[in-house]
Each structure stands twice: as C-alpha cells, then as structure tokens.
N, C-alpha and C positions, 0 to 999 in steps of 0.2 A: 717258174711259178707265176701265176697271175698276182698282181697287186690290187687289192680291194681296199677302199677307204670306207670306214664305218663310223657313223656318228650315232650316239645313243643318249637317251635321257629318261629319267623316271620322275614321277610326280605322285604326291599323296596328299589327301586332305585329312588332316589328323594323322597320328602316327601311333597306332594303326588307324586305318580308315580306308575309304575307297581310293584306289590308286590306278595309275596308268603308266605305260612305257611307250617310247617311240624310238624308231631306228631308221636310219637312211644308209643304204649300201650304194656305193658308187664304184663303177668299173667301166673304163673305156668309154666315157661319155653317157653311160646308161645309169639311171638312178632308180632304186626300188625303195619304197617306203613300207615299213611294217609298224604295227601298233597293236596293243592289247591292254588288258587291265584285269583287276580283280576287285570284288566288293569289299574285302577286308584284308588289308596288307600293310606293308610299311614302305617308306621311301627307298630304303636300301634294297629291299626285295625287288622293287620295281626297277631300280638301277641295274641290278644283276640280271633280271629277266630280260631287259632290253639287250644287253650284251649277249646273253645266251641265245636269244631268238635270232639275233643278227648272224652270229657265228654258225648257228644251226642251219641257216638258209644257204650257206655256201656248200656247193655240191662237190668240191674238191679242195685239197690242201692249197692254201693261198698265203701270200704275204699280206698281213692285215695291218693297216694303219688305223688304230682305234682311237677315237676322240670322244671324251666324256667329261662332263663337269663334276663328276663324282670322285672326290678324293678317296672315298672309301674303296671304290673299285680300282682306280688307277694306282693308288699307293699299295694296296694289297697285292696287285699283280706285279708292278714294277719293282717293289722292294722285297718281293718274295715272302711276304707275310702269309698269304693264303696257303702256299706250299708248306710253310713251317707249321701253320695251324693243323693242316692235314697230317703231317708227319708226327705231330704230338697227339693225334687222336681228336682233333678239333678242339684243342685247348690253346689259348693264347699264352704269350710269354708271362703275362701277369697271373696265370693259373685259372683265369676265368674262361668259361666256355665261349668258343667262337660262334657267333650267331650266323644263321643262314647256311649252315654247313651243307644242307641238301643242295642248295643252289651253287655254292662254291665247288662242290664235288662235280657237278655238271660242267661248270665253267672251266675248271682245270682240265677235265677230259677234252673239252673242245680246244683249249689252248695247246694241248699236245699235238693236235692235228695241223696246226697252223703256225706260221712264224709271226708272232704278235708283237707289234710295236705300239706301246701305250702313250697317249698324249692327253694331258689335262688341259681343258679349256675353261675359261671363266664363264660361268653361267650368266645368262641374261645380258650378255655383252653384244658385240658386233659380229658374232659368227653366225652367218645366215643358216647354216646347217644345224648348229646347236639350237638356235631359236626355233627352227622348224620341228626338230625333235621334241622340244619343250611343248610346242603347240599340239603335236600328235599325242604326247603323254597326257597333257592337260585335258584334251578332248575325251580321251578314254577314261580318265579319272572322273570327269564330270558325268559321263555316261553311266558310270557305276554308282555315282552319288545320287542319282535321281530315284 
C-alpha cells in the first residue's frame, strides 16, 4: 500500500460562524492542497470536514499518516471514542449526545478503507504544513465572512 501524509486544519470566526478547512496531501514528492468552507458552521465541523475531504481524495486504500492540531479529532480516533459513540447510538459515555455524528459517520467509514495513523501537532507552531493548512482554512473562512 502507498503511504500518504495528510495535514489538516479548520478555522471558524465565532462558533458557530463562517468557517474554513484546509488539507495538504503528500505522496512521493507530490503535494496537493484542498480547501473549502461554509457560511455557518463550527470549528469542530471544519476540523472534521478537512479530514473527510482529504481521505475522500484518495483513490485507493492507503497507509495514512494524519497530522492535525485538533485534539477533538485525534483523540476521538486514537482513543476509540468515536467508535464507542457510534456503538452507543451516538451517545457519549456521559450520556450526552455526541455532536457532529453525521460527519463522524462519514469519517469512520473512510477510516475503514485506510490504515490510519493519527498524530497531534501543536497549532500555530513551527510545523510548515500545519501552518499552511491554517492559512488555507483561514482564507476560506474569510471568504465566507464577507
């Protein structure tokens, strides 16, 4: 299987408010940038949409090294929380509803197609790809804020 490195980020002005997401896919020296946004959304929805969009762009099953500064996304995947929420009918351990179940459903389906390795990176630090994703997300957010 091919190994693809993916960086993603989401941004939102207000929560909810205008938001954007950015993703960079890297394979064998080739990079592809993706981005998008919505007029009325949340930061967590944009974080999830970035990952979903990046994984959806893959045309075959891959080993994926996923980098995100979203603890929400990384912890829910790495620690199995999202699968537990789904198994409980999108209810968290504290009996409260799991938010964004529509996006989590899409993401878990995509995760089943790939061998996913999740990595948390500190946001707004010295990671050039995370910073570029942040700029892509912010650009889309600003476009929808106008």
